[in-house]
C-alpha positions as CSV (number, residue, x, y, z in Angstrom):
1,M,19.8,-6.9,-34.3
2,K,20.4,-9.0,-31.2
3,F,20.7,-7.8,-27.7
4,F,22.1,-9.9,-24.9
5,Y,21.0,-9.8,-21.3
6,S,22.3,-13.2,-20.2
7,S,24.2,-11.6,-17.2
8,I,21.0,-10.0,-15.8
9,F,19.7,-12.4,-13.2
10,T,16.1,-12.2,-12.2
11,F,14.1,-13.5,-9.2
12,F,10.3,-13.5,-9.3
13,A,8.3,-12.8,-6.2
14,F,4.6,-13.2,-6.4
15,A,3.3,-11.1,-3.5
16,T,0.1,-12.2,-1.9
17,A,0.6,-12.1,1.8
18,A,2.6,-15.2,2.5
19,N,1.0,-17.5,-0.1
20,A,3.0,-18.9,-3.0
21,Q,1.4,-18.7,-6.5
22,Q,1.1,-21.5,-9.0
23,L,3.1,-20.5,-12.1
24,L,1.0,-21.4,-15.3
25,R,3.2,-19.9,-18.0
26,G,6.7,-18.4,-18.3
27,P,8.6,-16.4,-17.2
28,Y,9.8,-15.3,-20.6
29,Q,11.3,-12.3,-22.2
30,Q,9.6,-9.9,-24.7
31,K,10.1,-6.5,-26.2
32,K,13.9,-6.5,-26.0
33,T,15.6,-3.2,-26.8
34,K,19.1,-1.9,-26.3
35,N,18.4,-0.8,-22.7
36,S,15.2,-2.5,-21.6
37,I,13.3,-5.8,-21.6
38,N,9.9,-7.0,-20.6
39,I,9.4,-10.1,-18.4
40,R,6.0,-11.8,-18.7
41,W,4.4,-14.7,-16.9
42,R,1.0,-16.0,-15.8
43,T,-0.2,-17.2,-12.3
44,A,-3.2,-19.3,-11.4
45,D,-4.7,-16.5,-9.3
46,S,-4.6,-12.7,-9.5
47,T,-1.8,-11.2,-7.5
48,N,0.6,-8.3,-7.2
49,A,4.1,-8.9,-8.7
50,T,7.7,-7.9,-8.2
51,V,10.8,-8.7,-10.2
52,Y,14.2,-8.4,-8.4
53,Y,17.1,-8.2,-10.8
54,G,20.8,-7.3,-10.9
55,T,24.1,-8.3,-12.5
56,S,24.6,-11.4,-10.3
57,L,22.5,-13.6,-8.1
58,N,24.3,-12.1,-5.0
59,N,23.4,-8.6,-6.1
60,L,19.7,-8.3,-7.0
61,N,19.7,-4.6,-6.0
62,L,17.1,-3.5,-8.5
63,S,13.3,-4.2,-8.6
64,V,10.1,-3.3,-10.4
65,T,6.7,-3.8,-8.9
66,D,3.1,-3.9,-10.2
67,T,0.6,-3.4,-7.4
68,T,-2.4,-4.2,-9.6
69,S,-3.8,-7.7,-8.9
70,L,-3.5,-9.6,-12.2
71,S,-2.9,-13.1,-13.4
72,D,-1.1,-12.1,-16.6
73,H,2.0,-10.1,-15.6
74,D,4.2,-7.9,-17.8
75,L,6.9,-5.9,-16.1
76,E,9.5,-3.7,-17.9
77,L,13.1,-3.6,-16.7
78,K,14.5,-0.2,-17.7
79,N,17.9,1.5,-17.9
80,L,19.8,-1.7,-18.5
81,Q,23.4,-1.6,-19.6
82,P,23.5,-2.0,-23.4
83,F,24.7,-5.2,-24.9
84,T,25.2,-6.9,-21.6
85,K,26.7,-10.4,-22.1
């Protein structure tokens, strides 16, 4: 069964004060369900992470944050509209 989330735009903010993080891997999607998806990526250094997302680039009104300092990130976007295309 395929699920489509192509209309869900994401923006990745790697929060460590004002320092940008080097992206080593990803971002990529995993664990897709009808109403959720996990976004994974790896940074060079351990850091907190936030994913901002929404239905358009001009409306990134939702976010999920992990305050644990990690280099391998895995954030779940929940309560998505089913079968978004």
